[in-house]
C-alpha positions as CSV (number, residue, x, y, z in Angstrom):
1,M,0.0,0.0,0.2
2,H,1.1,3.8,-0.6
3,S,2.7,5.1,2.7
4,N,-0.5,7.6,2.8
5,S,-2.9,5.0,2.4
6,T,-5.9,5.0,4.9
7,I,-8.4,2.5,5.8
8,V,-11.8,3.6,7.1
9,G,-13.8,0.6,8.1
10,R,-14.1,-1.7,5.1
11,T,-12.9,0.7,2.8
12,L,-9.3,2.0,1.4
13,R,-8.1,5.4,-0.1
14,I,-4.9,4.1,-1.6
15,H,-3.5,7.8,-2.3
16,P,-4.5,11.1,-0.7
17,E,-5.3,12.4,-4.1
18,D,-7.7,9.6,-5.2
19,N,-11.3,10.2,-6.0
20,V,-12.0,6.5,-5.5
21,L,-12.4,4.3,-2.7
22,V,-11.6,0.4,-2.9
23,A,-14.2,-2.0,-1.1
24,L,-12.2,-4.2,1.1
25,A,-15.5,-6.2,1.7
26,E,-18.9,-6.5,0.1
27,L,-20.8,-3.0,0.6
28,H,-24.6,-2.4,0.2
29,Q,-26.7,0.3,-1.5
30,G,-27.6,3.0,1.1
31,E,-24.5,2.4,3.5
32,L,-22.8,5.7,4.8
33,I,-19.3,5.7,4.3
34,D,-17.2,8.5,5.9
35,D,-13.7,9.0,4.9
36,G,-13.5,12.7,5.8
37,R,-16.6,13.5,3.9
38,A,-19.9,11.5,4.1
39,V,-21.0,9.5,0.7
40,V,-23.9,7.5,0.4
41,L,-23.6,4.2,-1.7
42,R,-25.7,4.5,-5.0
43,S,-25.3,0.7,-5.3
44,D,-24.0,-2.4,-4.1
45,I,-20.1,-2.4,-4.2
46,P,-18.7,-5.8,-4.7
47,A,-15.5,-6.6,-2.7
48,K,-12.3,-5.3,-4.7
49,H,-14.2,-2.8,-6.9
50,K,-14.1,0.9,-6.4
51,F,-16.6,3.8,-6.1
52,V,-16.2,7.6,-6.6
53,T,-16.3,9.8,-3.5
54,R,-17.6,12.8,-5.6
55,D,-20.0,13.5,-8.3
56,L,-18.3,13.4,-11.8
57,V,-19.2,14.5,-15.3
58,V,-18.4,13.4,-18.6
59,D,-14.4,13.4,-19.3
60,D,-13.8,14.0,-15.6
61,P,-10.7,12.3,-14.5
62,V,-10.8,9.0,-12.5
63,V,-7.7,9.0,-9.9
64,M,-6.2,6.0,-8.2
65,Y,-2.6,5.3,-6.7
66,G,-2.5,9.1,-7.3
67,T,-2.4,8.8,-11.0
68,L,-4.9,9.0,-13.8
69,V,-6.5,5.6,-14.5
70,G,-9.5,6.5,-16.6
71,R,-12.1,9.1,-17.4
72,A,-15.9,9.3,-16.9
73,T,-17.9,8.6,-19.9
74,R,-21.1,9.7,-18.3
75,A,-22.2,11.4,-15.2
76,I,-21.2,9.2,-12.3
77,A,-22.7,10.0,-8.8
78,A,-20.9,9.9,-5.5
79,G,-21.2,6.7,-4.3
80,E,-21.7,4.8,-7.5
81,V,-19.4,2.0,-8.5
82,V,-16.8,2.1,-11.1
83,T,-17.6,-0.2,-14.2
84,L,-16.8,-0.3,-17.8
85,A,-20.2,1.2,-18.5
86,N,-19.1,4.5,-16.9
87,V,-15.3,4.8,-17.1
88,R,-13.0,4.3,-20.2
89,H,-9.1,3.8,-20.1
90,D,-6.9,6.9,-20.0
91,S,-3.4,7.7,-18.8
92,A,-1.2,10.6,-18.4
93,P,1.4,11.1,-21.0
94,A,5.1,10.7,-19.8
95,R,7.4,13.7,-20.1
96,R,11.1,14.0,-19.8
97,R,13.1,12.6,-17.1
98,S,13.4,14.5,-13.7
99,Q,17.2,15.3,-13.0
100,T,16.9,14.1,-9.4
101,L,16.3,10.7,-8.6
102,P,14.0,10.0,-5.6
103,K,15.9,9.2,-2.5
104,L,15.2,5.7,-1.3
105,E,16.4,4.2,1.9
106,V,16.3,0.6,2.5
107,D,17.3,-1.0,5.7
108,V,18.9,-4.4,4.8
109,S,21.0,-4.7,7.8
110,R,19.3,-7.9,8.6
111,W,20.1,-9.7,5.3
112,K,23.6,-8.3,4.5
113,A,25.3,-11.2,6.3
114,M,22.7,-13.9,5.0
115,T,23.4,-16.6,2.5
116,F,21.6,-19.2,0.4
117,F,22.7,-22.4,-0.8
118,G,23.3,-22.6,-4.4
119,Y,25.3,-24.0,-7.5
120,K,28.3,-21.6,-8.4
121,R,29.0,-21.7,-12.2
122,S,32.4,-21.1,-13.5
123,D,31.1,-17.7,-14.9
124,G,30.4,-16.4,-11.3
125,Q,26.6,-17.0,-11.7
126,I,24.6,-19.0,-8.8
127,G,22.1,-21.3,-9.6
128,T,19.1,-22.3,-7.3
129,R,18.7,-25.5,-9.3
130,N,20.6,-28.0,-11.1
131,Y,19.2,-29.0,-14.4
132,W,20.2,-30.5,-17.4
133,L,18.3,-28.9,-20.4
134,V,17.2,-30.6,-23.6
135,L,15.6,-28.3,-26.2
136,P,15.2,-28.2,-30.1
137,L,16.2,-25.2,-32.2
138,V,13.0,-26.0,-34.5
139,F,9.6,-27.3,-34.0
140,C,10.6,-30.0,-36.4
141,E,12.5,-31.8,-33.8
142,N,9.6,-31.8,-31.0
143,R,8.7,-35.3,-31.5
144,N,12.4,-36.4,-30.9
145,I,12.4,-34.2,-27.8
146,E,9.4,-36.1,-26.5
147,A,10.9,-39.1,-27.2
148,L,14.2,-38.2,-25.3
149,R,11.9,-37.3,-22.5
150,Q,10.2,-40.8,-22.4
151,A,13.8,-42.3,-22.6
152,F,15.3,-40.3,-19.6
153,I,12.4,-39.4,-17.2
154,E,11.1,-42.7,-16.1
155,E,14.2,-44.5,-15.9
156,L,16.2,-41.7,-13.9
157,G,13.5,-41.3,-11.5
158,Y,12.4,-37.7,-12.4
159,A,8.6,-38.4,-13.2
160,S,6.4,-36.2,-11.2
161,P,4.2,-38.4,-8.9
162,S,1.5,-36.0,-9.2
163,S,1.2,-37.1,-12.9
164,Y,0.6,-40.0,-13.9
165,R,2.8,-42.9,-15.1
166,A,4.8,-43.4,-12.1
167,T,1.8,-43.0,-9.9
168,V,0.2,-45.7,-11.7
169,A,3.1,-48.0,-12.0
170,E,3.6,-47.8,-7.9
171,L,-0.2,-48.5,-7.6
172,V,0.2,-51.5,-9.8
173,R,3.0,-52.5,-7.5
174,Q,1.5,-52.1,-4.4
175,L,-1.8,-54.1,-5.6
176,R,0.5,-56.8,-6.3
177,A,1.7,-56.7,-2.9
178,G,-1.5,-56.8,-1.4
179,R,-2.2,-53.2,-0.5
180,T,-5.5,-52.7,-2.2
181,K,-7.1,-49.8,-0.1
182,E,-7.0,-46.5,-1.6
183,S,-6.2,-44.9,1.6
184,E,-3.0,-47.1,2.1
185,I,-1.5,-45.5,-1.0
186,H,0.1,-42.2,-0.9
187,T,1.5,-39.7,-3.5
188,H,4.4,-38.8,-1.2
189,E,5.5,-42.5,-0.8
190,V,5.9,-42.6,-4.7
191,R,8.2,-39.3,-4.7
192,E,10.0,-40.5,-1.9
193,K,10.9,-44.0,-3.6
194,L,11.6,-42.2,-7.1
195,E,14.3,-39.7,-5.6
196,R,15.9,-42.7,-3.3
197,N,16.4,-44.5,-6.8
198,R,17.7,-41.7,-8.8
199,P,21.3,-42.3,-10.0
200,F,22.2,-38.8,-10.3
201,P,21.3,-37.3,-6.8
202,N,22.7,-34.1,-7.6
203,V,21.1,-33.3,-10.7
204,D,17.7,-31.7,-9.7
205,G,16.0,-32.8,-13.0
206,I,16.2,-33.1,-16.7
207,K,14.1,-30.6,-18.4
208,F,12.6,-30.9,-21.8
209,L,11.4,-27.7,-23.9
210,T,9.3,-27.5,-27.4
211,H,8.1,-24.8,-29.3
212,Q,6.7,-23.8,-32.4
213,G,9.2,-21.7,-33.8
214,G,12.4,-21.9,-35.6
215,C,11.6,-21.6,-39.1
216,G,8.6,-20.3,-41.3
217,G,9.0,-16.9,-39.5
218,T,11.0,-13.9,-40.0
219,R,14.8,-13.7,-39.5
220,D,14.2,-11.5,-36.5
221,D,11.9,-14.4,-35.3
222,A,14.8,-16.6,-35.4
223,R,17.3,-14.4,-33.9
224,S,15.0,-13.7,-30.9
225,L,14.3,-17.2,-30.4
226,C,17.8,-18.3,-30.4
227,G,18.5,-15.5,-28.1
228,L,15.9,-16.8,-25.8
229,L,17.3,-20.3,-25.9
230,A,20.7,-19.0,-25.4
231,G,19.6,-17.1,-22.3
232,Y,18.1,-20.4,-20.9
233,I,21.5,-22.5,-21.7
234,H,23.5,-19.7,-20.1
235,H,21.3,-19.7,-17.1
236,P,22.8,-20.4,-13.8
237,N,20.1,-23.1,-12.9
238,V,21.5,-25.1,-16.1
239,A,24.4,-27.0,-15.9
240,G,24.3,-28.4,-19.3
241,A,22.2,-28.7,-22.3
242,T,21.4,-31.1,-25.3
243,V,20.1,-29.3,-28.5
244,L,18.7,-31.0,-31.5
245,S,18.7,-29.2,-34.9
246,L,17.2,-30.3,-38.4
247,G,19.9,-28.7,-40.1
248,C,18.1,-26.3,-42.7
249,Q,15.9,-23.9,-40.6
250,H,16.2,-20.4,-40.0
251,A,17.5,-20.8,-36.4
252,Q,20.6,-22.2,-37.4
253,V,23.4,-23.6,-35.0
254,A,25.6,-20.8,-35.8
255,L,23.1,-18.0,-34.7
256,L,22.6,-19.9,-31.5
257,R,26.3,-20.0,-31.0
258,E,26.5,-16.1,-31.6
259,E,23.9,-15.6,-29.1
260,L,25.7,-17.6,-26.5
261,E,28.7,-15.9,-27.1
262,K,26.9,-12.7,-26.4
263,R,26.1,-13.8,-23.0
264,D,29.4,-15.6,-22.1
265,Q,32.3,-15.8,-24.7
266,S,34.1,-18.6,-22.5
267,L,31.2,-20.7,-22.0
268,S,32.4,-23.7,-20.3
269,K,29.4,-25.5,-19.5
270,P,28.6,-28.8,-21.9
271,V,26.5,-27.9,-24.7
272,L,25.9,-30.9,-27.0
273,I,24.5,-30.2,-30.4
274,F,23.1,-32.8,-32.7
275,D,22.1,-32.1,-36.4
276,Q,19.5,-34.7,-37.9
277,Q,20.3,-34.1,-41.5
278,R,23.9,-34.8,-40.7
279,A,23.4,-37.6,-38.6
280,G,21.5,-39.5,-41.3
281,T,19.1,-41.8,-39.8
282,E,16.8,-40.7,-36.7
283,A,18.1,-43.8,-35.0
284,K,21.7,-42.5,-34.9
285,L,20.7,-39.0,-34.0
286,M,19.0,-40.3,-30.9
287,S,21.3,-42.9,-29.9
288,D,24.2,-40.4,-29.9
289,A,22.0,-37.9,-28.0
290,I,21.2,-40.3,-25.4
291,R,24.9,-41.7,-24.8
292,E,26.5,-38.1,-24.7
293,T,23.6,-36.7,-22.6
294,F,24.1,-39.5,-20.1
295,S,27.7,-38.9,-20.0
296,G,27.1,-35.3,-19.4
297,L,24.7,-35.9,-16.5
298,V,27.4,-37.9,-14.9
299,E,29.7,-34.8,-15.0
300,V,27.1,-32.4,-13.8
301,D,26.2,-34.6,-10.8
302,N,29.4,-33.5,-9.2
303,A,28.0,-30.3,-8.4
304,R,27.3,-29.2,-4.8
305,R,25.4,-26.4,-3.1
306,T,27.7,-24.0,-1.4
307,P,26.9,-20.7,0.5
308,A,26.2,-17.5,-1.6
309,P,25.2,-14.2,-0.9
310,L,21.8,-12.6,-1.7
311,S,23.3,-10.3,-4.4
312,A,23.5,-13.5,-6.4
313,L,19.9,-13.6,-6.8
314,T,17.9,-12.5,-9.9
315,V,14.3,-12.0,-9.1
316,G,11.6,-12.1,-11.7
317,L,8.6,-9.9,-10.7
318,K,5.4,-11.0,-12.2
319,C,1.6,-11.0,-11.8
320,G,-1.2,-12.9,-13.4
321,G,-4.8,-13.7,-12.9
322,S,-4.9,-10.2,-11.1
323,D,-7.7,-8.9,-8.9
324,G,-8.9,-5.6,-7.1
325,F,-6.6,-6.4,-4.1
326,S,-3.5,-7.5,-6.2
327,G,-2.1,-3.7,-6.1
328,I,-2.7,-3.1,-2.5
329,S,-1.4,-6.5,-0.7
330,A,0.7,-8.9,-3.0
331,N,2.3,-6.6,-5.5
332,P,3.4,-3.9,-2.8
333,T,4.8,-6.9,-0.9
334,V,6.9,-8.1,-3.7
335,G,8.0,-4.5,-4.2
336,H,9.6,-4.3,-0.9
337,V,11.3,-7.7,-1.7
338,A,12.5,-6.1,-4.9
339,D,13.9,-3.2,-3.2
340,K,15.8,-5.4,-0.7
341,I,17.2,-7.5,-3.3
342,A,18.5,-4.4,-5.2
343,A,19.9,-2.7,-2.2
344,L,21.9,-6.1,-1.5
345,G,23.4,-5.7,-5.0
346,G,21.2,-8.2,-6.7
347,K,19.0,-8.0,-9.7
348,A,15.2,-7.7,-10.0
349,I,13.3,-7.9,-13.3
350,L,9.9,-6.0,-13.9
351,S,8.5,-6.6,-17.4
352,E,4.8,-6.7,-18.8
353,F,5.1,-3.6,-20.7
354,P,1.3,-3.5,-21.6
355,E,0.9,-3.2,-17.9
356,L,3.0,-0.3,-17.1
357,C,0.8,2.0,-19.3
358,G,-0.1,5.0,-17.3
359,V,2.9,4.8,-14.9
360,E,5.5,5.9,-17.4
361,Q,6.2,9.0,-16.0
362,E,7.0,7.5,-12.6
363,L,9.1,4.8,-14.1
364,V,11.0,7.5,-16.4
365,D,11.8,9.6,-13.3
366,R,13.1,6.6,-11.6
367,C,15.6,5.7,-14.3
368,V,19.4,6.5,-13.6
369,S,20.2,7.9,-17.0
370,D,18.3,9.8,-19.9
371,E,19.5,6.9,-22.1
372,A,17.6,4.2,-20.0
373,A,14.6,6.7,-19.9
374,S,14.4,7.4,-23.6
375,R,14.9,3.5,-24.5
376,F,12.0,2.6,-22.1
377,L,9.6,5.0,-23.9
378,S,10.8,4.1,-27.1
379,L,10.0,0.4,-26.4
380,M,6.8,1.3,-25.0
381,E,5.6,3.3,-28.0
382,A,6.8,0.7,-30.7
383,Y,4.9,-1.9,-28.6
384,Q,1.9,0.2,-28.4
385,S,2.3,1.0,-32.3
386,R,2.4,-2.7,-33.1
387,A,-0.8,-3.4,-31.1
388,Q,-2.7,-0.5,-32.7
389,S,-1.7,-1.6,-36.3
390,V,-4.0,-4.7,-35.9
391,G,-6.6,-3.0,-34.3
392,S,-5.5,-3.5,-30.7
393,G,-3.9,-1.4,-28.0
394,F,-3.0,-1.5,-24.4
395,D,-6.4,-0.7,-23.5
396,M,-7.4,-4.1,-24.2
397,N,-5.0,-5.8,-21.9
398,P,-7.6,-6.4,-19.0
399,S,-9.0,-9.9,-19.0
400,P,-12.5,-10.8,-18.2
401,G,-11.5,-12.0,-15.0
402,N,-9.5,-8.9,-14.2
403,I,-12.4,-6.9,-15.0
404,R,-14.8,-9.0,-12.8
405,D,-12.7,-8.6,-9.9
406,G,-12.2,-4.7,-10.0
407,L,-9.3,-4.0,-12.5
408,V,-11.9,-1.9,-15.0
409,T,-9.0,-0.1,-17.0
410,D,-5.4,-0.9,-18.2
411,A,-4.1,2.1,-16.1
412,M,-5.9,0.8,-13.2
413,K,-4.4,-2.3,-13.5
414,S,-1.1,-1.0,-14.6
415,A,-0.8,1.3,-11.6
416,G,-1.1,-1.7,-9.2
417,A,1.0,-4.0,-11.4
418,A,3.9,-1.6,-11.1
419,K,4.0,-1.7,-7.5
420,K,5.9,-5.1,-7.8
421,G,8.9,-3.0,-8.8
422,G,9.1,-1.2,-5.7
423,R,10.7,2.3,-5.4
424,S,14.4,1.6,-6.4
425,P,16.0,3.4,-9.3
426,I,15.7,1.7,-12.6
427,N,19.3,0.7,-13.5
428,D,18.9,-1.0,-16.9
429,V,16.1,-1.2,-19.5
430,L,16.3,-4.4,-21.7
431,D,14.6,-5.5,-24.9
432,F,13.3,-9.2,-25.3
433,P,15.5,-11.4,-25.1
434,E,18.5,-9.6,-23.7
435,Y,20.3,-10.9,-20.5
436,A,20.2,-9.0,-17.3
437,V,23.9,-7.9,-16.0
438,V,23.4,-4.8,-14.2
439,P,22.5,-5.0,-10.4
440,G,19.2,-3.4,-9.2
441,L,15.9,-3.2,-11.0
442,N,15.9,-3.8,-14.5
443,L,12.8,-3.2,-16.9
444,L,12.4,-5.9,-19.5
445,C,10.1,-5.5,-22.5
446,T,7.6,-8.4,-22.5
447,P,3.8,-9.0,-23.0
448,G,2.0,-9.2,-20.0
449,N,0.8,-12.9,-21.0
450,D,1.7,-14.9,-17.9
451,V,3.8,-17.8,-19.5
452,E,5.3,-15.6,-22.5
453,S,6.5,-13.0,-19.7
454,V,7.9,-15.6,-17.2
455,T,9.5,-17.4,-20.1
456,A,11.3,-14.1,-21.0
457,Q,12.3,-13.2,-17.5
458,V,14.0,-16.4,-16.9
459,G,15.7,-16.2,-20.3
460,S,17.1,-12.8,-18.9
461,G,18.5,-14.5,-16.0
462,A,15.9,-15.0,-13.2
463,N,16.9,-17.7,-11.1
464,I,13.5,-17.3,-9.0
465,V,10.2,-15.7,-9.8
466,L,7.8,-14.1,-7.4
467,F,4.3,-14.4,-9.1
468,T,1.4,-12.5,-7.4
469,T,-2.4,-13.5,-8.2
470,G,-5.6,-12.7,-7.2
471,L,-7.6,-15.2,-9.1
472,G,-5.2,-18.0,-9.2
473,T,-3.0,-19.2,-11.9
474,P,-0.8,-22.5,-12.1
475,T,1.7,-20.9,-14.1
476,G,5.4,-22.4,-13.5
477,N,8.6,-22.6,-15.4
478,P,11.0,-25.5,-16.3
479,I,14.1,-24.1,-14.8
480,A,13.3,-21.3,-12.3
481,P,11.2,-21.9,-9.3
482,V,8.1,-19.6,-9.4
483,V,6.8,-18.6,-5.9
484,K,2.8,-18.0,-6.1
485,I,1.6,-15.3,-4.0
486,A,-2.1,-14.6,-3.3
487,S,-3.5,-11.1,-3.0
488,N,-6.4,-12.6,-0.7
489,S,-6.8,-15.2,1.8
490,A,-10.0,-16.6,0.2
491,L,-7.9,-17.6,-2.8
492,T,-5.2,-19.2,-0.7
493,E,-8.0,-21.5,1.0
494,R,-9.6,-22.4,-2.3
495,M,-6.8,-23.3,-4.3
496,P,-4.0,-24.4,-1.8
497,D,-2.3,-26.6,-4.4
498,I,-1.0,-23.8,-6.4
499,I,-0.5,-20.8,-3.7
500,D,2.9,-20.7,-1.8
501,F,2.1,-17.8,0.0
502,D,-0.6,-15.6,1.4
503,C,-0.7,-11.9,1.6
504,G,-4.5,-11.8,2.7
505,P,-3.5,-10.6,6.3
506,I,-3.0,-7.0,4.6
507,I,-6.6,-6.8,3.6
508,S,-7.8,-7.8,6.9
509,G,-5.6,-5.5,8.6
510,E,-3.5,-8.0,10.4
511,A,-0.4,-7.3,8.5
512,N,1.5,-4.7,6.3
513,P,3.5,-5.2,3.1
514,E,6.7,-4.3,4.7
515,S,6.4,-7.0,7.6
516,L,5.1,-9.6,5.0
517,S,8.0,-9.0,2.5
518,E,10.4,-10.2,5.6
519,E,8.4,-13.5,5.6
520,L,8.3,-13.7,1.8
521,L,12.3,-13.2,1.6
522,E,12.8,-15.9,4.3
523,M,10.6,-18.2,2.1
524,M,12.6,-17.1,-1.1
525,L,16.0,-18.3,0.6
526,R,14.5,-21.8,1.5
527,V,13.3,-22.0,-2.0
528,G,16.5,-20.8,-3.7
529,S,18.4,-23.3,-1.2
530,G,16.4,-26.4,-2.5
531,E,15.1,-26.7,1.1
532,L,11.6,-25.9,-0.1
533,K,9.9,-26.7,-3.6
534,T,7.3,-24.5,-4.8
535,K,3.7,-25.6,-5.6
536,A,4.4,-25.2,-9.4
537,E,7.4,-27.4,-9.0
538,L,5.5,-30.2,-7.1
539,L,2.8,-30.1,-9.8
540,G,5.4,-30.3,-12.7
541,Q,4.1,-27.1,-14.1
542,D,6.9,-26.4,-16.7
543,D,5.3,-23.7,-18.9
544,F,7.5,-22.4,-21.9
545,I,6.3,-20.3,-24.7
546,P,8.6,-17.8,-26.5
547,W,7.3,-14.5,-27.5
548,K,7.1,-14.1,-31.3
549,R,7.6,-10.5,-31.5
550,G,4.0,-10.0,-32.7
551,V,1.0,-8.6,-30.7
552,S,0.5,-10.3,-27.5
553,L,-0.8,-8.2,-24.6
């Protein structure tokens, strides 16, 4: 929440300049709300929604978080709920960067000497996981990737017991052993059995990526894909990789090598590349890939976790399935964590450019240089232009679920989404799929789309992702743990299998974002050290969708 936020009974004024209040609980027509001036509610107000505190006429501004988030499309009476029927999206234009960065003091004395246990790579990066990665350069190789998955996952004990074949096999084994009651068969037994039998105990998993790119698109599409895949191979959570190429596609092996060299000229981890058209038969391609990948696994199984400073963390900041509470509970909590990580010398990545529409001026003023500010605005304008060229625009970003739960305009959604970035200076601005190398807060141009955005953040080096949600989303990532953070306790209770952390106590007045950020950071360190698996990891939620530089909001 904003430092000047005020809760009055069951409502919240986020910023002193706001002309709307947020309903923290369901309110009813005729109720009297008094936050300095009496307002009689003209309609029922669902929890998470907003109502205006004074009469508005057509084109009057709607202000929330102290910023313009829309304009009235008709007269709105004080006490009337804000909906698409009476408000349209609008946002304030950005001006030149202020020459004075806002001062920020973050107390990180508690965290300076703390460490987590990670995998130190030869290039100095620290991984929170130790994976072997298998991926195709072109969609033509997806079938072979799936064949490799089947060959390795079951035999090496990496199958997820929540899904499926390993669980069935264990049920059959137990049935034959005479244990026929369902209550006697537990998923955790399957998991423990699999993990005990792994021949490579220090390899956290073998991750298999597939995609629909690599050929048939533009040369820029091929380079972007190769850059993203290079980011995954270079990623500190990846100890080695197997790459399958057909041979004739746009995404050539040489292009992948160029992108790898951009990220690390002396790449020392094993990267095994197999070209089907050179190998001849599929059987030879696959047998060579299996043998050499197995040898690679023997090598990377020697890795061990060692203490690492918090400055080695690169944290992706993401929201999805947002609701009217996200911007006042979960997102500000994540923002406090981002500020702490930045102050400790780590990196934080804020992306989702369609969800920064309306807060450009604040972000411009936080940029450390005119060059960074100009690049941010240039990327935003180019993205908006691409959307408008096909009859869309950032104003079409809010989903039906967002709108139903109180996020009526894109600027309203953006003002809350940007809270994930805290208040730290913006030290660098990246275009997709560039890799984050500058400590502090980084802006990364991506869509708001959950999987495309998380895929991009991890491709830019995020070794852990903080993902806030108000409606519930199972999004995960193949190589980086994704911590799911609920904006409200009702969601945590309703979907406990996907939520890792609850920010609902902020809404009930039992906690504040600063205090919960301390708890969240403690959980992050446990996740980063491998002591705690996220719900997405336990579910085997390995989502991977490369952004093809078209219009995706």
